[in-house]
C-alpha positions in Angstrom: -0.8 42.1 -27.1 2.0 41.7 -29.4 4.2 44.7 -30.4 4.0 44.0 -34.0 2.6 40.5 -34.6 3.5 36.9 -34.4 7.3 35.7 -33.5 7.2 34.1 -36.7 6.5 37.1 -38.2 9.6 38.7 -37.0 11.7 35.5 -37.9 10.4 35.8 -41.4 11.8 39.7 -41.5 14.9 38.5 -40.3 15.7 35.6 -42.4 14.7 37.6 -45.3 17.1 40.1 -44.1 19.8 37.2 -44.9 20.0 37.1 -40.8 19.0 33.5 -41.3 18.4 31.6 -38.2 19.2 34.4 -36.1 18.1 34.5 -32.6 16.0 38.1 -32.0 14.2 39.9 -29.0 11.9 42.7 -29.0 10.0 44.1 -26.5 8.4 47.6 -25.6 10.4 49.1 -22.2 8.0 48.2 -19.9 5.0 46.1 -22.4 4.9 43.6 -24.9 7.2 41.2 -26.2 7.5 38.6 -29.1 10.9 36.4 -29.6 12.2 34.3 -31.8 14.4 31.7 -29.7 15.0 28.2 -29.4 17.9 28.4 -26.8 20.6 27.4 -28.6 24.3 28.3 -27.0 25.4 31.4 -29.2 29.0 32.6 -28.2 28.2 36.2 -26.9 31.6 37.6 -27.9 31.6 41.3 -26.7 28.3 41.4 -25.9 29.8 40.3 -22.5 30.8 44.0 -21.7 27.4 45.0 -21.1 26.7 42.7 -18.1 30.3 42.7 -16.8 29.6 46.8 -16.1 26.8 46.2 -14.4 29.8 43.7 -12.5 31.3 46.3 -11.4 28.9 48.9 -11.1 27.6 46.3 -8.5 31.0 46.3 -6.6 30.8 50.2 -6.6 27.5 50.0 -5.0 29.2 47.4 -1.9 31.6 49.7 -1.6 34.3 47.0 -3.3 35.7 48.9 -4.9 35.4 53.3 -6.4 34.8 54.8 -9.5 37.7 57.2 -9.5 40.3 55.0 -7.7 43.5 54.5 -9.7 44.4 51.1 -11.4 47.2 50.5 -13.5 47.2 48.5 -17.0 50.0 45.9 -16.7 50.9 44.4 -20.0 49.2 40.5 -19.6 45.9 42.2 -20.5 47.1 43.8 -23.9 45.3 42.5 -26.8 44.2 44.3 -30.1 41.9 47.1 -30.6 39.3 47.7 -33.8 39.6 51.4 -33.1 42.3 53.4 -31.3 42.8 52.7 -27.5 44.9 55.1 -24.9 45.6 51.9 -22.4 49.0 50.4 -22.8 51.4 48.9 -20.5 52.1 51.1 -17.5 48.8 53.4 -18.4 47.0 54.2 -15.1 42.9 54.2 -15.6 39.8 54.1 -12.9 37.0 52.1 -13.4 34.7 54.9 -14.5 37.4 55.2 -17.8 37.4 51.9 -17.9 33.7 50.8 -18.1 33.2 54.2 -20.6 36.3 52.6 -22.7 34.6 49.1 -22.9 31.4 50.1 -23.9 31.5 53.0 -25.9 34.5 51.9 -28.1 34.5 48.1 -27.2 37.9 48.3 -25.5 39.2 45.0 -25.2 42.2 46.0 -22.8 39.5 48.1 -20.8 37.8 44.2 -20.3 40.4 42.5 -19.2 41.8 45.2 -16.7 38.4 45.0 -15.2 38.3 41.9 -15.1 41.5 41.1 -12.8 39.7 43.8 -10.7 36.9 42.7 -9.9 37.8 38.7 -10.6 35.2 36.6 -12.6 33.5 34.2 -10.2 33.0 37.8 -8.5 31.4 39.3 -11.5 29.3 35.9 -12.6 28.2 35.5 -9.0 26.6 39.0 -9.0 24.9 39.1 -12.1 23.3 35.8 -11.3 22.1 37.2 -8.1 20.2 40.3 -10.4 18.6 37.1 -12.3 20.8 36.8 -15.3 21.5 32.9 -15.1 23.0 32.6 -18.5 25.5 34.9 -18.0 28.7 34.1 -16.7 32.4 35.4 -17.2 34.7 32.5 -17.8 37.8 34.3 -19.7 39.4 37.6 -20.9 39.1 38.6 -24.3 41.2 38.9 -27.3 41.8 41.0 -30.6 43.3 38.8 -32.7 44.8 35.3 -32.7 46.7 34.0 -31.0 44.6 34.2 -28.1 45.6 36.0 -24.7 47.1 34.3 -22.5 44.7 33.7 -19.3 45.7 31.0 -16.9 42.8 31.7 -14.6 40.4 31.0 -17.7 37.5 28.5 -17.1 35.8 28.3 -20.3 33.7 30.6 -22.7 31.9 33.8 -21.5 28.3 33.4 -21.9 25.3 35.6 -22.0 22.2 34.6 -23.5 20.4 36.8 -26.0 17.8 36.3 -23.6 19.7 38.0 -20.6 20.9 40.4 -23.1 17.5 41.5 -23.3 16.6 41.5 -20.1 19.6 43.5 -19.0 18.9 46.2 -21.6 15.5 46.7 -20.5 16.4 47.1 -17.0 19.1 49.9 -17.2 16.6 51.9 -19.6 14.1 51.0 -16.5 17.1 52.1 -14.0 16.6 49.1 -12.3 20.3 47.4 -12.4 23.5 49.4 -10.5 25.0 51.6 -12.5 22.1 51.9 -15.0 22.4 55.3 -15.9 26.3 55.9 -16.2 26.4 52.3 -18.8 23.2 53.7 -20.8 25.6 56.8 -21.4 28.6 55.1 -22.2 26.1 52.8 -24.7 24.8 55.9 -26.2 27.9 57.0 -27.4 28.4 53.8 -29.5 31.5 53.7 -32.0 30.8 51.0 -33.9 27.4 51.9 -35.0 27.5 49.6 -38.9 24.6 47.5 -38.2 21.1 48.1 -36.9 22.0 51.9 -36.4 22.4 52.5 -40.2 18.6 50.9 -40.6 17.5 53.9 -37.8 15.9 57.2 -38.9 17.7 60.7 -38.4 16.0 61.2 -35.1 16.0 57.6 -33.7 18.6 57.1 -30.9 20.2 53.5 -30.1 22.1 52.8 -27.0 23.6 49.4 -27.6 26.7 47.2 -28.0 27.8 44.7 -31.1 29.7 41.4 -30.6 31.7 40.6 -33.1 34.3 37.5 -34.1 34.9 35.4 -37.4 31.6 33.1 -36.1 29.4 35.4 -34.8 28.0 38.8 -35.3 25.6 40.4 -33.0 24.1 43.7 -32.0 21.4 45.1 -29.0 20.3 47.6 -27.1 17.9 50.8 -26.5 15.8 51.9 -29.2 14.5 55.4 -28.7 12.2 56.4 -31.4 11.7 60.0 -32.5 8.4 59.9 -31.0 10.1 58.7 -27.7 8.5 55.2 -27.9 11.7 53.3 -26.5 12.1 49.1 -27.5 14.9 46.8 -26.2 16.1 45.1 -29.3 18.4 42.1 -29.6 20.0 40.3 -32.6 22.6 37.5 -32.3 23.4 35.6 -35.3 25.7 32.9 -36.6 27.5 34.8 -39.4 31.0 35.7 -40.0 31.4 39.7 -38.9 31.6 41.5 -42.5 30.4 44.3 -44.2 27.9 41.9 -45.9 26.0 40.6 -42.8 26.2 44.1 -41.8 24.2 45.2 -44.5 21.6 42.4 -43.7 21.7 43.8 -39.8 20.1 47.2 -41.5 17.8 45.9 -43.8 16.0 44.0 -41.1 16.1 47.1 -39.0 14.8 48.9 -41.9 11.8 46.9 -42.1 11.5 46.4 -37.9 11.6 50.1 -37.8 8.7 50.7 -40.2 6.7 48.3 -38.4 6.8 49.5 -35.0 3.8 50.7 -33.1 4.8 54.5 -31.9 7.1 54.8 -35.1 
């Protein structure tokens, strides 16, 4: 049984909200799902940070790193952030703090430190072994132009909307390394200007956004005030700005009013 109707209906609601052509995945955790997804490649921007957190947790699970081990921040990993960051050259952090900052505040410096810590090839291999075959870490993140100097870069990061939906559902089901830690960090999300603004007061959305001048995304685990749980992911090829954020809000308001279990 479909959640709310057909993929066409889901797409129509997105288009009517101003998210024309967006890729949308909606599923009830452990249940039915629908999607509008033509399979085209869309740059994930900061959506790559959630799978990177899973790769860090996988490394901790196998003993390749420890959550409390000291990790120094070096100048080569510095790049602007949209929110204040405690990370500066010479600061000593640890993987637990870095993952929390990367997810809850979308900290780019934390992301780059973690990429160096576990290695982009190892992170990509660990994610593929978990079933996320449309996800790979190829380069560090930059908060502004010019891009960070990254001689080891091997292309652009990949993390499809489908993989994002699969990942959020597996986090919700405690079916990937570090799921509870990651869900907790996503639940403290600092950036709540897109889908979150269309929710009701007692809903909870453990989520991650992704933004550049060319894309605007949001996705995560939605828990309704009734306790019903859903995964929702929206990838758009729209510039990240306030007007487009309002489109995400409008879409969520329509979707929210039609979700079973409301």
